[in-house]
N, C-alpha and C positions, 0 to 999 in steps of 0.2 A: 269215268275216263277209261278204266281198265277194260270195259267191254269194247270201247271204240279202238283200243289198242290190241284187240284180240287177233289171233292168226286168221280167223274168219269172221267177217262182220255179220251181224244178224240181219234178217230181212226187214225188221222194223225195231225201233228202239223207243219204247214208250216211257216217258218220265212224268210223274205227278208230283207237284210241289204242294204239300199238305200245309198250307198257311204261308206266311211271309218267309222269305229266305234272305240271306245276306246279299248285299249289293254285288259283291264279287262273284257269288254263286249265280245270281241272276244274269250277270254279264257273260259268264262262261256258258250258261245254257243257251243264251241268245246266239253266241258264236257257234255252238253245236247245231242249232236250228239252221243257221246259214250254211255251214260247211257240210252238213249231212242232211240236207233238206229232203232227200228222197226217202230216208229211213227214220229220221228223228222227229218224234211227235211229243210236244210239250203241253201239259195241262196244268193249270194253276187254280188254287182255291184261296179265297181271301182269309179263311180261318181254318184252324186245325180240326179235321173230322175223324182222326184216328187211323190206326194202321189197317184195321179190317176193311174200312171203307176205301182207303187208298188202294189197297191191293186188289180189291174186287173191281174198283173203277178201272184200273189198268187192264185187268184180264178181260173185261167187257169191251174195252176199246181196241185191244189187240185183235189181229186178224189171222195170225199164223196158227198152224196145227199144234205147234209146241211153244211153250212159254218158259223162258229161262228167268228164274227169280233172282233179284239182286237188291241189296240194301245200299243206300247211298255212301256209307262210310266203309264198306268192305271192298276188297280187291280180288277180282277174278283172275285166275292164272291165264296167261295168254292162250293156252291150248284148251281151256275149259269148254268152250262152245263146240269145238271140233270133236273133242273126246266124247261128250255127252250126245251130240247129234249122231255121230257115227255109231254109237252104241244102240240108240233107239232105232236107227235105220236097219241095223242087223237084227234087232229084237222088237219088232213093231207092236207086239202085244203088251209091252210095258206101258204103264200109265204114269209112273213117277220114277225118276232116276236121280239119286243124290251121290254124295261122296264124302271124303274127309275134308276137314278144315284145319288150317294152321292159325292159331290165335297168337297175336303179337302185340307187344306194348313196350314202352321204354321201362316199364316197371318190373318186368320179369322175362325170363327166357321164353322163346317160342314154345307153344304147346300144341301137339298134334291131337285132334279129337277124332278117334276112330269110331266107326259104327259098324254093325253087322252088314254083311254084303248081300245075302240071299233073302228072298221073299219070306221063306219060312222062319228064318232067324229074326228078321225085322219084326214079324208079327208076334213072335215069342217075347221079344224085348219090350214091345209096346205095352205089355201087361204090367210092367214095373218101371219103365223109363222111356225117354224120348229116343227112338231108334234112328232118327234122321236129322242130319244137319240142314235145317230148313233153308238156309241161305244158299245151299248148293243145288236146290231142286230144279230139274227140268220136268215139266208136267205137260200132259195132253190138255189143251185148252177145253175141248169139248167134255172131257171127263170131269175136270174140276168144276165146270159150270153145271154139270149134271147132278152133282151132289150139293149144289148151292154155293160153291166157292167159299170165300172168306166170310164168316159170320161173326158178329160181335161176341167176344168172350173175354173182355177186360184185357189183361196182359198176356193172354194165352190164345190169341186167334190162330197162331200157327199150329200149336199143339192140338187145338180143336179141329182144325182143317185136316191135319194128318190122321187124327183119330177117326174122323168120319170116312176118310179114304180107306183106311185099314178095315174098318167095320163093313164098308160097302163092297169089299172084295177087290180093291185095286191091286194090280200086279206091280210090285215095287222091287227095285234093286238099288244098292249103293255100290259105287265103284271104289276100288282100293287106290284112289288117287287124290292128292290134295287139289281141290278145285277152286277153293276160295281162301284167301287170307283175311281173317277177321280181326279188326282192330278193337282192342279193349282198353279201358282206361283204369285209373286207380280205384274207381268206385264200382268196378264191374261186379265184385262180390256183394256189395251192399244192394245192388239192383236185383240180386237174386235172393234177397231176404225180405221178410216182412209178411204180415197177415194178408195184405191185399193180394199179392201174387199167389199165396197159399190157397186162399179161398177161390181164386179164379181156377187154379189147378184142380181143386176139389170138385168144382162144377163139371169140368171135363171128365174127370175120373168117374163121377156119378153117372154121367152120360154113357160112359163105356159099360158100366154095370147095368144100367137100365136097358141098354142095347144087347145085354147078355154076352158081351165080349169077354168080360171078366166075371167071376163068381163073387159071392159076398166076402169070402175070405181074402181073395185078391184085392177086392175093393178096399177093405179095411187096412190091409197091409200096405198097399200103394198109397192110399190117402194118408195113413199115419206117417209113412216114410217122408212124404212131401211136407207135411206139417212140421215134423222134427227138423228136417233140413232147413226149412225157411225160418226157423226160430233159433238156430244155433249161433254162437258167436262167430264173427266173421273169420277169425283165424282158423277155426275148425273147418268152416265151409271151404276156405282156400285149400286146405290139405285134401279134403274130399274131392274138391273140384279138380285138382291136379291129377289125383288118382283116377277119376272117372274119365278124363280126357285121354290118358295114356293107355288105359286098359280096354276101354270100350265096353265094359261090363255093366256099368250103371251110369245114370246121368243126373246132372243137376240143372 
C-alpha cells in the first residue's frame, strides 16, 4: 500500500504471493489489479517456494531498468522512490542504492538503523557485518541478473546476494535518509538467534573467504562473532541489537 501512496508511482508494481494468503489480502490485491491495471502485476503460487525463489521470480518478471525492493509488511516513506531514483539519475554508474531504516513496534521505541554511506566504507564493513539495509535497496535489474540474482542460501539469501554484489565489484551507496519503516514484533530477537541462521551465515562468510574477499583471520573472526551472537541469551542480543542500530558500527 505504501508504494501506491508514494509521491511518484513506479512504472510497474510486481507482486508475488508465495503460497496462500488471507482472504482479506487476496481481496485487496484484486482491487489493486483493477484500480492500477496499467502498472500492477500479480503472480500467485499454490505453495510456498521461499524468499530467494520469490524475489528472483519478480526480478525476472520486471521490465524496468531499476528495481525497488519491498517486503509486504514494511512501509516505504512517501518520498522514497523519488529520492532514490533522482539519486541514480544523477549517478548512473551506481548499481545499488540503499539507505536508513526506522524499526517500529508496540513493544519498544522506534530505532534508527544507520549504515555507512560511501562505497569504500560499505565494502570495509562487509568484512564483519551487513552494511546495507536490504529492504531499502534500489538495484539495476541487469546487474543483479548478471550475478545470478537471488540464490538459495537458507535464511540468508539477501546477505548472500549483497556479498556477491560486493565481491563482483558493484558500485554501491547508502543515502542518509530513512527510506523504509520496518515493522518488528515481540519475537524479532528470537528470529535472530539459533544454529540454523548461524550456519546459513557461516556458509556466506565461507564464500567470501573462498572468493578471497576476506582472509583467514577475518573469516575466523567474522564467523566466530556470528556464532556467538546467535547463541547468546535474548536479553543480551537485544542490548547489542539496539547499540548496533544506533551506531551503525556493527550489525546483527
